[in-house]
N, C-alpha and C positions, 0 to 999 in steps of 0.2 A: 655198649653205649652207656656212659656214666652221665646221667642227667642231674643237673643242679638247678634249683630255682633261682630266678632273679627277681628283683623288686618290681612292683607295678610301674613305677616311674621309669625304670630302666627298660622294661618291655615296651612302653609307649614311646620312649625316645628311640629305641631301635626301629620300631615300625615307622616313626616319623622320618628318620634320617635315611632309611633304606628303601623307602617306597619308590616304586617304578610304575608309571602308567596311571590311568584314570581310577576313580573310585576312592581316592585318598580320604580317610576320616579327618574330622576336625581335631586339632590338638591345642592345648592350652599351657604348654610347658613353660612359656616365657611370659604369660600374661599376669598382670597384677590388677588390683582394684576390681575384683570379679563380682562384687555384689553378693546376692544370694549364692551360697556355694556348698560344696560337700567336702568335708575334711575326713581323711581316713588314716589310720595307722598303716604304714607301709612296711610291715615286717613280714617274714616268710611263714605266715600261717593263714589258714582259710577261715571261712564263716565269720568274717570281721563284723558284718552287720548284726548277726545273731548274738555275737559275743559283746556287743556294745562298743565297738571300736570304729564306728562310722557315725559322723555327726553332720546333720543338715543344719546349716547356720544361715541366719538372715544377712550376715555381713562377713567380710574377710576378717575384721577385727574380732568378731565373736568366734570365728573358726580358729584364729590364732590363740585366743584365750583358752579354748578347749585343748589345743595342741600343747600349750605351755603347762596345762594341768596334768598332762600325761607324760611329758618328756622326762626321761630318766627313771620312770617308774618300773619296778620289777614286777613281773606278772608270771603266772604259770599257765601254760597252754599244753593240754594233753600230756601232763606229767613232766614237761620241760620248763625250766625257769629261765627267763631272759629279760633284758632291759629294753624298753621301748625308746627308740631314738630316731626313727625314720617316719615321716608323714608326707602326705600329698594333699594339696588343696586345689580343687577345680570348680569352675562355675557349675551351678545347678542347672540341669537341662530339663525343662518341662517336656514331657512326652506321654504318649498314650499307649504305645506298644513296645514291648521288649522281646528281643530274640536272643537265642543262645547259639553260639558258634564256637567250634573247637577243631583243632587239627592234630592228628596223631598219625601213626604209620604202622602198617603190618610189615611183614618180611619183604613182600614184593610189591607193595602199593602204598600210596598215601591215603589217608582217610579223613573226610570232612564230616563232622557231626553237627547237625543243625536241628533247632527246635523253634517253633513259633511261640513257645511258652517259656521265655527266659526269665531270669530273676532269681531271688534268693531261694525259692522253693524248687529249683531245678531238679534236686535229688528225688523229689516226689513226682516228677514229670517224665520218668524214664521211658514210658511208652510213646511219648511224643517226639523223642529224639530220633532223627532220621540219619542213617549211616550211608555216606556216599563214597564209594571206592574210586580212586583216581589212579590210573596207570602212572608209574614213575616217569618223570620228565614229560608228561603230557598235560596240556591244559584241560581243565574240566569243560566238557561240552555243554551246549545249551540244554541238551536232553538230560544230562546228568544233574544240572542245576535247576531243572524245571520245578522241583519241589520247594525251591526257595524264591522269595520275592525278586522280581526282575531287577528292581532298583538296587539290589545288594550284590548282583553278579560280579560287577567290576571289583567291589571291595573284597569279595570272597577270593577272587583270582589273585588280587594283589597281596592278600594276607598269606595265601598258599605259596606264592612266590617267595615271600620273606621267610616263611617256615622252612622252605627248601634251601634257599641260598644262604641263610644264616645258620644252618645246622641246628635247628631247634628240635628238641625231643617232644615238646608239647606246647601248644598255644591255645588258650581259651579266652574268649571274649564273652562276658556275661554280666550285665546285659549289653547287647548290641542294639543301638537305637537308630532308626531312620526318621528324621523329623524335619519338615520344611525343606526337603531336598538335600539335606545334609546327613552324613553318617557320623555317629558318635560311639566311641568305645568307652563305656562308662566304667568298666572294670576289666582288668587283664591279668591273666595268670600265664606265666611262661617258664619253661625249663629249657636250658641249653645243653647240648651234648659236649661235655667238658673235654672229651677226647679230640674234639675238632678245634680246640682253642688255637692251635698253631696256624690254622688257615683262616681264622677269624680275627686276625690282629687289627684289622681296620674297622671291626664292628664291636663285638663284646669280648674278644680274645684277651685283652689286657685289663679288663675290669676286675676289681676285687669282688669275687663272688663268694659269699658265705655258704656254709653247708646247710644252713637252716636255722630257724629260730631256736634259741636256747643251746646252740652249739658253737659258742664263741671259742676259738682255738686258744689254748694256752701258749705262752711264749715258747715253751719247749716243743709243742706240736708244730708251731710255725717254723722253728729252727730246723726240725727234722724234715719238714716239707721243702724248705729251701735247699737243704742238703741233698734231698732226693732229686731235686730239679737240676743240681749241678753234676750229678754222677750218672754214669751209664749203668750202674747197679740199681737195685731196688731197695729203698729204705722207707718203710711205711710205719706209721704209728697213730693210733686213735686212743685218746684218753676216755675211758668209759666211766670210771668211778675212782677219783683220787684217794678215797678212803678204803678201797678194796685191799685185801691182804695178799692176793695172788697176782703177780706181775709176770709178764712173759717177754722173751726175746727169742722169737721163733724164726728159723731159717726155712723159707719156702712158703708160697701162698697157700698151697694145698695143706701143708703141715700146720699152718697157723689156724686153719679152720678145724682141723682134727683136734688140736690142743684146746682151742676154745670150747669145742663141744665136750671134750673129756672133762674139762674143769667144771663147766656148768652142769654136767651130768652128776658130778659128785658133790659139788659145793653150791650154796646159794649164788644166784647170778650176780648179786651185788658184790661178791667177793672178787670177781674178775675185774681187775683195775684197768686193763688196757687190751687193745687188739692191735696187732701189727705183724710185720714180717720183714726180714732182710734176705736178700739173695743176689745172685749175679756177681759173686766174688768181689765184694767191696774191699777197698784198701784198708790198711791198718789205721790210718788217720781217720777215715770215714767211720769205721767201727768204733773208734774211741769217741768221736763226737756223738754218734748215735747213742752209745751206752751212757755217756755223761748226761745227756738230756733226759733219758729215762730215769737215771739215778737221782737227778735233781728233783723230779716229780715224786719219785718213790720215797725219798728221805725227807721231804718237806711236809708231807701230809700225815696226820695222825691216822692210825688204822681204825677200823670200825670198833665200837666200844667194847666188844667182847674179847679183844686182844689181851694177851698177857702183859706183864710189866716186870721190869727189873733186868739187870745185866744177865745175859745168857739165855733169856727167854726169847724164843723165836716168835716174832710178831708179824713178819712178812716173809714171803717166799718169792724168789726170782727164778723162774724156770727158763733155762736156755736150752731149747730143744730143736729138733729137726730130724729129717730122715738121713739117708746116706747121700751125701753130695756127690755130684758128678765132677765138678771142676772147681768149686769154691775151696780155697786153701784154709783148712781148719786152723792150722798153726798161725797163719798170718792174721786171720780175723780175731782169733782169741788174744793175740798180742795187743790189739787195739782195745779189747774188753779189759784186759789186765791194766793197761794204762789208766783207764777210767776208774777201775777199782782202787788204784793207788791214790787217786785224788779224793775219793769219797770213803776211804776205809774207816775214818773216825765216825761216820754216820751210819755205818753198816753193821754195827755190833749186834743188832737184833734182827738181822736179815740172814736167811740161809739160801744158798744157791744150789739149785738142782739142775744137773747138766746131763743131757743125752744127745750126743752128736757123733756123726761118723762121716768119713770121706777122706779126701787127700790130706796126708799129714795129720790124721786124727790122733794117732798115738802120742806124737810129740806135742800136739796142741792141747790135748786133755791133760797130759802130765804137766805141761807148763802152767795151765790154769789152776790145777790142783795145788801145785807147789806155791804159786803166788798167793792163793787164798790162805794156805797154811801160814805163810810168812806174814801176811797182813792181819791175821787173826779173824778171818771171815769164814763162817761155817759154809762148807761146800762139799758136795758129793758129785763125782764125775763118772759118767758111764758112756760106753761106746755102743757098737752094734750088737754087743752080747746081750743087751736087754731090749725089751720092746720099747717102741718109740715113746709111748705115753706112760710108761711105768712110773716115771718120776712124779706124775700128777697125783696118783693115788698116795704116794709117800708124802708129798707136800701137804695135801689136804688133811691127811691123818695127823701129821706132826703139828699142824696149825690148829687142829681141833675145830675145823669148820665144815665137817660133813653135814650133808642135808639130814634133817630129822627124818626118822623112819616113819612111813605113813601109818596112821592108826587104823587097825583092822577090827572089825566087829567080831 
């Protein structure tokens, strides 16, 4: 299950529109002129109150002034930089008691987490959190919910129903408030199971769901994502550091992990520019588009400052690796790679290609790629099954001069 977070306003909208039965919380998604209110940054990071991104305002005008002061501001959260552009404003609810409620799952059951001590200090209230296991497809019984206030039972059942039917990976309400006969969800954290998007087309399945704060996709990442959605093959790509000097085009999900591990074992982690994989016998045209998008990123960013300069100096490495393919046609896929190289040859003078690949038509494919690089003036070394799968990593790291410093010993 691939879990992706959604914004608080999206989580509350989902609960509001998909609710079935009694116990429905109060919602303010369409109300204006709310008087005393709470304004919050609605980006995908936690501890907003402690970080100063929650504002209690005496009026909506004051709240909007606070929002305007932050909109478009770039901030850093846990080492990731991003721009604040999403906010939520709701009425301030006077209350005396706060609860904590969350829903998750084990392999063979759903789990309800509840505490009578909700709020911003919930991390320090671990001993107060009660774990209630609920059999799959069964409603929690009165006996199971006896540790929770009776007036919240319908709300808990309703939220569990949405957790299940909307394919949520995690749902947290903190604080949950019951005041004057009404239930309020003062804050909500929600993650959806992205693998279930195809069957959630009427709920969240068509929403634009980001990967998290500070992970805005580049145009090329979006293009590869769209390409992957259109094909029966697999074409994945994640940009880690555009200034990194080691780039990869690895065939196979398992191989991609092995190559990434080999690279970061020999070179500083920031030198690994991307993570990704291609598999499933993509067509020549698909491989051309995949390679072009990677080369666009690779040739547009300057390398880390220690890189060399001047014609003929290797400043970046592109590792095209993989194991021994079962059915992917090496010649066909490399023909697409060559087409992309032809379009970017003038920008690849300080790039060296390191290739280790094997499988159907590998001899012809490797020869075709080597001859094309020689013709285009692109430095390239090609290897087949005669060398170890990650042998080219050590060579690339050495020729770039980016080895990790040796540890100092006493």
